[in-house]
C-alpha positions as CSV (number, residue, x, y, z in Angstrom):
1,M,101.2,90.5,17.8
2,S,103.6,92.2,20.2
3,S,107.1,93.7,20.3
4,I,109.7,93.4,23.1
5,D,111.6,96.4,24.5
6,D,115.0,95.1,25.4
7,K,115.9,98.1,27.6
8,S,112.9,98.0,29.8
9,S,112.3,94.2,29.6
10,K,108.6,95.0,29.4
11,V,106.1,93.7,26.9
12,T,104.0,96.3,25.2
13,P,101.1,95.3,23.0
14,V,100.8,97.0,19.7
15,G,98.0,97.2,17.2
16,D,95.4,98.5,19.8
17,P,95.1,102.3,19.4
18,T,93.2,102.8,22.7
19,T,95.9,101.0,24.6
20,G,98.6,103.0,22.9
21,F,96.8,106.3,23.8
22,F,96.7,105.5,27.5
23,I,100.3,104.4,27.5
24,L,101.3,107.7,25.9
25,L,99.1,109.6,28.4
26,F,100.7,107.8,31.4
27,R,104.2,108.5,30.1
28,S,103.4,112.2,29.7
29,A,102.0,112.4,33.3
30,F,105.0,110.6,34.6
31,N,107.3,113.0,32.8
32,V,105.4,116.0,34.3
33,K,105.7,114.5,37.8
34,E,109.4,114.0,37.4
35,G,109.7,117.5,36.1
36,A,107.8,118.9,39.1
37,V,109.9,116.9,41.6
38,D,113.1,118.1,39.8
39,A,111.8,121.7,40.0
40,L,111.2,121.3,43.7
41,H,114.7,120.0,44.2
42,R,116.1,123.0,42.4
43,L,114.1,125.5,44.5
44,P,116.1,127.3,47.3
45,T,115.4,125.9,50.8
46,S,113.7,129.1,52.0
47,A,111.3,129.1,49.0
48,L,110.5,125.5,49.5
49,A,109.8,126.1,53.2
50,L,107.5,129.0,52.3
51,L,105.6,126.9,49.8
52,L,105.1,124.1,52.4
53,L,103.9,126.6,55.0
54,F,101.4,128.0,52.6
55,L,100.1,124.6,51.8
56,L,99.8,123.6,55.5
57,T,98.0,126.9,56.3
58,F,95.5,126.4,53.4
59,N,94.9,122.8,54.6
60,G,94.4,123.9,58.2
61,L,91.9,126.6,57.2
62,S,89.9,124.1,55.1
63,I,89.7,121.7,58.0
64,F,88.9,124.0,60.9
65,S,86.8,126.7,59.2
66,V,83.4,125.2,60.0
67,R,80.5,127.5,59.8
68,V,77.2,126.4,61.4
69,S,74.2,128.6,60.5
70,P,70.9,128.1,62.3
71,P,67.7,128.1,60.2
72,L,66.6,131.6,59.2
73,A,63.5,131.2,61.4
74,M,65.7,130.9,64.5
75,I,67.9,133.9,63.9
76,S,67.0,136.9,66.0
77,S,68.3,140.4,66.1
78,D,70.1,139.7,69.4
79,M,72.2,137.1,67.7
80,I,73.7,139.5,65.1
81,R,73.9,142.6,67.3
82,P,77.5,143.4,68.2
83,S,78.4,143.1,71.8
84,T,79.0,146.3,73.8
85,E,81.5,144.5,76.0
86,A,85.2,145.5,75.6
87,M,88.4,144.1,76.8
88,H,91.0,146.6,77.9
89,V,94.7,145.8,77.6
90,V,97.3,147.9,79.3
91,R,101.0,147.3,78.6
92,A,104.0,148.6,80.4
93,D,105.4,150.1,77.1
94,D,102.0,151.6,76.2
95,P,100.4,153.4,79.1
96,L,97.3,154.2,77.1
97,P,94.6,151.5,77.2
98,V,94.0,149.6,73.9
99,V,90.4,148.8,73.5
100,M,89.4,145.7,71.5
101,T,85.7,145.1,70.9
102,H,84.4,141.6,70.2
103,T,81.3,140.4,68.5
104,R,79.3,138.0,70.5
105,L,78.7,134.7,68.7
106,P,75.2,133.2,68.9
107,F,74.6,130.5,71.5
108,H,73.0,127.2,70.5
109,L,69.3,127.1,71.2
110,K,68.0,124.5,73.6
111,G,67.8,121.1,71.9
112,E,70.4,121.9,69.3
113,S,73.6,119.8,69.0
114,P,76.9,121.7,69.6
115,S,79.0,122.3,66.5
116,L,81.9,120.2,68.0
117,P,80.5,117.4,70.3
118,G,82.3,116.8,73.5
119,R,84.1,120.2,73.6
120,N,83.5,122.9,76.1
121,L,83.7,126.5,74.7
122,S,86.2,127.4,77.4
123,F,88.6,124.9,75.7
124,Y,89.1,127.4,72.9
125,R,89.7,130.5,75.1
126,S,93.2,131.7,75.9
127,K,94.8,131.0,79.2
128,S,94.7,134.6,80.3
129,A,91.1,135.0,79.3
130,R,90.1,131.9,81.4
131,R,92.1,133.3,84.3
132,R,90.3,136.6,84.1
133,R,87.0,134.9,84.1
134,R,87.9,132.7,87.1
135,F,89.1,135.8,88.9
136,S,85.9,137.8,88.1
137,R,84.0,135.0,90.0
138,K,86.5,134.9,92.9
139,I,86.7,138.6,93.4
140,T,83.1,138.7,94.5
141,L,84.0,136.2,97.3
142,L,86.3,138.6,99.0
143,P,84.9,139.5,102.4
144,T,83.1,142.9,102.2
145,F,80.6,144.7,104.3
146,P,77.0,144.4,103.2
147,A,76.2,147.2,100.7
148,A,73.9,149.0,103.2
149,Q,76.7,149.2,105.8
150,A,79.8,149.5,103.6
151,K,79.4,153.2,102.8
152,G,81.4,155.3,105.2
153,R,82.0,152.5,107.7
154,F,85.7,152.1,106.9
155,S,86.4,155.9,107.0
156,A,84.4,156.3,110.2
157,R,86.3,153.6,112.0
158,M,89.7,154.9,110.8
159,K,88.7,158.4,111.8
160,G,87.5,157.3,115.2
161,F,90.7,155.3,115.9
162,L,93.4,157.5,114.4
163,G,91.7,160.7,115.6
164,N,92.6,159.7,119.2
165,S,94.7,162.6,120.5
166,S,96.8,160.1,122.5
167,C,98.2,158.5,119.3
168,K,101.9,159.3,119.1
169,G,102.5,158.1,115.6
170,K,100.3,156.3,113.0
171,F,101.4,152.9,111.8
172,F,99.9,150.6,109.2
173,M,100.3,146.9,108.4
174,T,98.3,144.9,105.9
175,W,97.3,141.3,106.1
176,I,95.5,139.9,103.0
177,S,95.8,136.2,104.0
178,S,94.1,133.7,106.2
179,L,93.9,134.2,109.9
180,D,95.7,130.8,110.5
181,S,98.9,132.1,108.8
182,F,99.2,135.1,111.2
183,G,101.7,133.4,113.5
184,D,104.3,134.1,116.2
185,R,106.6,136.0,113.8
186,E,103.9,138.4,112.8
187,A,102.9,138.8,116.4
188,F,106.5,139.6,117.3
189,A,106.6,142.3,114.6
190,V,103.7,144.0,116.4
191,E,105.4,143.4,119.8
192,S,108.7,145.1,118.6
193,L,106.7,148.1,117.2
194,F,105.1,148.8,120.6
195,S,108.4,148.1,122.4
196,S,109.8,151.2,120.6
197,H,106.5,153.1,120.3
198,P,104.4,152.4,123.4
199,A,102.0,155.3,122.6
200,A,101.6,154.6,118.9
201,C,98.4,153.6,117.1
202,L,98.6,150.6,114.8
203,V,96.0,149.7,112.2
204,I,96.2,146.2,110.6
205,V,94.1,146.6,107.4
206,S,92.7,143.1,107.0
207,H,89.5,141.2,106.4
208,S,90.6,138.1,108.3
209,M,92.0,140.0,111.3
210,D,88.9,142.1,111.5
211,S,87.0,139.3,113.2
212,T,86.4,137.7,116.6
213,E,89.4,135.5,116.2
214,G,91.5,138.4,115.1
215,T,90.5,140.4,118.1
216,Q,91.7,137.5,120.3
217,I,95.1,137.7,118.7
218,L,95.4,141.4,119.4
219,R,93.9,141.2,122.9
220,P,97.2,140.7,124.8
221,F,98.3,144.1,123.3
222,T,95.1,146.0,124.0
223,E,94.9,144.6,127.5
224,K,98.4,145.9,128.1
225,G,97.2,149.4,127.0
226,F,98.6,149.4,123.5
227,K,96.4,150.9,120.8
228,A,96.0,148.3,118.0
229,T,93.1,147.4,115.9
230,A,92.2,145.5,112.7
231,I,89.8,147.1,110.1
232,S,88.6,145.6,106.9
233,P,89.6,147.6,103.9
234,D,87.2,149.5,101.7
235,F,89.1,149.4,98.4
236,A,86.7,151.7,96.6
237,Y,87.1,154.4,99.3
238,L,90.9,154.1,99.5
239,F,91.4,154.2,95.7
240,K,88.9,156.9,95.0
241,N,90.4,160.0,93.3
242,T,93.6,158.2,92.5
243,P,94.8,156.4,89.4
244,A,94.0,153.1,91.1
245,Q,90.3,153.8,91.0
246,L,89.8,152.8,87.4
247,W,92.3,150.0,87.6
248,F,90.4,148.4,90.5
249,S,87.1,148.8,88.8
250,R,88.4,147.0,85.8
251,L,89.9,144.3,88.0
252,V,86.5,143.6,89.7
253,K,84.9,143.4,86.3
254,G,87.4,140.8,85.2
255,S,89.1,143.1,82.6
256,V,92.5,142.9,84.2
257,D,94.5,139.7,84.2
258,P,95.4,139.1,87.9
259,G,98.5,137.0,86.8
260,E,100.3,134.2,88.5
261,V,101.5,136.1,91.6
262,P,99.0,135.8,94.5
263,L,96.6,138.7,94.1
264,G,96.8,139.4,97.8
265,Q,100.4,140.3,97.5
266,N,99.8,142.8,94.7
267,L,96.8,144.3,96.5
268,S,99.0,144.7,99.5
269,N,101.5,146.6,97.4
270,L,98.8,149.0,96.3
271,L,97.0,149.2,99.6
272,R,100.1,150.4,101.6
273,L,100.5,153.3,99.1
274,S,96.9,154.3,99.3
275,L,96.8,154.2,103.1
276,L,99.8,156.5,103.4
277,Y,98.5,158.7,100.6
278,K,95.1,159.0,102.4
279,Y,96.3,159.2,106.0
280,G,100.1,159.6,106.2
281,G,102.3,157.7,108.7
282,V,104.5,154.7,108.6
283,Y,103.9,151.4,106.8
284,L,105.6,148.2,108.0
285,D,105.5,144.7,106.5
286,T,104.6,142.0,109.1
287,D,108.1,140.5,108.8
288,V,109.8,143.8,109.9
289,V,111.2,143.9,113.5
290,V,111.4,147.5,114.8
291,L,114.5,148.4,116.8
292,R,114.0,152.1,117.6
293,S,111.7,155.0,117.1
294,L,110.6,155.8,113.5
295,T,108.4,158.8,114.3
296,R,111.1,161.3,113.3
297,L,111.3,159.8,109.8
298,R,109.4,161.8,107.2
299,N,109.1,161.1,103.5
300,V,111.6,158.3,103.6
301,I,112.1,155.1,101.6
302,G,114.9,152.6,102.1
303,A,117.5,151.3,99.7
304,Q,117.8,147.6,99.6
305,T,121.2,147.5,97.7
306,V,123.8,150.0,96.5
307,D,126.3,150.0,93.7
308,G,129.7,149.2,95.1
309,R,131.4,151.4,92.4
310,T,129.3,154.5,92.7
311,G,127.8,154.3,96.2
312,N,124.4,155.1,94.7
313,W,121.4,152.9,95.4
314,S,120.7,150.2,92.9
315,R,117.4,148.9,94.3
316,L,114.8,150.3,96.7
317,N,112.2,148.3,98.7
318,N,108.7,149.1,100.0
319,A,108.7,147.0,103.2
320,V,109.1,150.2,105.2
321,L,107.7,153.5,104.1
322,A,107.3,156.8,106.0
323,F,105.4,159.5,104.2
324,D,103.2,162.6,104.8
325,K,99.6,162.5,103.8
326,G,99.1,163.3,100.1
327,H,102.8,163.2,99.2
328,P,103.2,163.5,95.4
329,L,105.7,160.7,95.2
330,L,103.0,158.3,96.6
331,Y,100.7,159.5,93.8
332,K,103.4,158.7,91.3
333,F,103.8,155.2,92.8
334,I,100.0,154.6,92.6
335,E,100.0,155.9,89.0
336,E,102.8,153.6,88.0
337,F,101.0,150.6,89.6
338,A,97.8,151.3,87.6
339,L,99.6,151.9,84.3
340,T,102.2,149.1,84.3
341,F,100.5,146.4,86.4
342,D,101.8,142.9,85.7
343,G,100.5,140.1,87.9
344,S,102.9,137.5,86.6
345,K,106.2,139.1,87.6
346,W,107.3,138.8,91.2
347,G,108.2,142.3,92.6
348,H,107.2,144.2,89.5
349,N,104.4,146.0,91.4
350,G,106.4,146.3,94.6
351,P,110.2,146.8,95.1
352,Y,110.8,147.2,91.3
353,L,107.9,149.7,91.0
354,V,109.3,152.1,93.6
355,S,112.8,151.7,92.1
356,R,111.5,152.5,88.6
357,V,109.7,155.7,89.7
358,V,112.4,157.1,92.0
359,G,114.9,156.3,89.2
360,R,113.0,158.6,86.9
361,V,112.4,161.6,89.2
362,N,115.0,164.3,90.0
363,R,115.3,167.3,92.1
364,R,113.6,169.5,89.5
365,D,110.4,167.6,90.1
366,G,110.1,169.3,93.5
367,L,109.6,166.1,95.4
368,N,110.9,166.2,99.0
369,F,111.9,162.8,100.1
370,T,115.0,160.9,101.3
371,V,116.5,157.5,100.3
372,V,118.2,156.0,103.4
373,P,121.0,153.5,103.0
374,P,120.4,149.7,103.4
375,P,121.5,149.5,107.0
376,A,118.4,151.6,108.0
377,F,115.9,148.9,107.2
378,Y,117.7,146.1,105.3
379,P,121.0,145.5,107.2
380,V,121.1,141.9,105.9
381,D,120.3,141.0,102.3
382,W,117.8,138.3,101.6
383,S,120.5,136.0,100.4
384,R,122.3,136.2,103.8
385,V,119.3,136.4,106.1
386,Q,120.1,132.9,107.5
387,S,123.1,134.4,109.3
388,L,120.7,136.2,111.7
389,F,119.2,132.9,112.8
390,K,122.3,130.8,113.3
391,G,123.8,130.4,116.7
392,P,127.6,130.4,117.4
393,R,129.8,127.6,115.9
394,G,132.8,128.5,117.9
395,Q,134.4,131.3,119.9
396,L,135.4,133.3,116.9
397,H,131.9,133.0,115.4
398,S,130.4,133.9,118.7
399,K,132.3,137.2,118.8
400,W,131.3,137.9,115.2
401,L,127.6,137.4,116.0
402,L,127.9,139.8,119.0
403,D,129.6,142.4,116.8
404,K,126.9,142.0,114.2
405,Y,124.1,142.4,116.7
406,R,125.8,145.6,118.1
407,H,126.3,147.0,114.6
408,I,122.6,146.4,113.7
409,S,121.4,147.9,117.0
410,R,123.5,151.0,116.4
411,E,122.9,151.6,112.7
412,S,119.4,150.2,112.0
413,Y,115.9,151.5,112.6
414,A,114.4,148.1,111.7
415,V,115.3,144.7,110.3
416,H,113.5,143.1,107.4
417,L,113.5,139.3,107.9
418,W,112.7,138.4,104.3
419,N,110.0,136.1,105.3
420,R,109.9,134.5,101.8
421,Q,113.4,133.1,102.5
422,S,113.5,132.7,106.3
423,R,110.0,131.6,107.4
424,R,111.1,128.0,108.0
425,M,114.3,129.0,109.9
426,R,114.5,128.4,113.6
427,I,116.0,130.9,116.0
428,E,119.1,129.3,117.6
429,K,120.4,130.3,121.0
430,D,122.7,133.3,121.1
431,S,122.0,134.1,117.5
432,V,121.5,137.7,116.3
433,M,117.7,137.2,116.2
434,D,117.7,135.6,119.7
435,R,119.4,138.8,121.1
436,I,117.0,141.0,119.1
437,L,114.0,139.1,120.3
438,W,114.9,139.4,124.0
439,E,115.9,143.1,123.6
440,H,112.6,144.2,121.9
441,C,109.8,142.1,123.3
442,V,107.1,143.4,125.6
443,F,105.9,140.0,126.8
444,C,109.3,138.8,127.9
445,T,108.1,136.5,130.7
446,R,106.8,134.0,128.1
447,K,109.1,131.2,126.9
448,V,110.8,132.1,123.6
449,D,109.4,130.0,120.7
450,E,112.4,128.9,118.7
451,S,110.2,128.4,115.7
452,L,109.6,132.1,115.4
């Protein structure tokens, strides 16, 4: 026997108590579900999002929280002993190092299956951690003297070369690149230096240049009587008793993230500061053409740009530095490098660093130094450097180029060529650079290479 529900057009059997119980239970469950859905619709959007986030997080933890425990017989005390290794993190806004210790997870014993087949453990490490590990392997490949010969060799060679009484001015360059990349432009930077300082002593601090091939590059200068040499750096010696000592030690151990900027560039930024702090003298980038004597400059740094409204410098640069040995401003530069190092920001450890430090000091600090205006070393900004390489496009432009050359010759000690922007530019005939090259060369009988 059955009855027909006209509203639902469904046939519901009656007379069977079990069937009726299940129908009642189903309807109750359906009503609860409708009520839950209706309640969710009534929730504010933010509360609903929070609830969903909680459910997703709980679900993720339940999926990825896998604990694999070896048999008790295989557990040794080494597996549960906390590691003594620490990772040091130094941030620009927090100069004090933050130490985070990590517990070493037990390795799988030979013959065991890994917990997640097909996965390498490095897959789970952060990008910066992997980069630090890669660098800790690469830093050992930097050319160094054998341990038995390294001690004292750098200092002895520097003392023997710079101790020459005939040196009329100490100059330094750094070259932390391959020998093949030391080309005509770099050679002309050396040439221009000796054109203005024939009795100066130049040390190119470089591993690659301190070689038989490097000696061949410098031979034309030494055969002409100029005092130039290349010496491999001893970083530990140069950084000793400075804030860079601990930083470099941590770098070698892989505790410092070298970042995305080429490490050689950042090491050069630190190396020039340490060389001047240890020996005093003048540092020059290898894309700086010297126009006249720099020996009278003492404790000088150059402004790259100035504020047109105030006339005050707005950015400094470290391509040319002239400082006395042990100058306190150099120490502040080195300290800033060690405390705020960031290997992923171009210029952060170079031009921006010296700008930050000088911007913080004042006359009350007792620091005796001078900031010279842009024409001294940076007469042309990097964004307009191509104007130095272009030849005349007409009579009016030809006159402008001649006036520009005369102005630079009169006002500037040196010209920074901004190699990053100009290295692919060719020197055109009668350009400013063409005139500078012929005016400041020492091997002028050779044919000018227009690709310089």
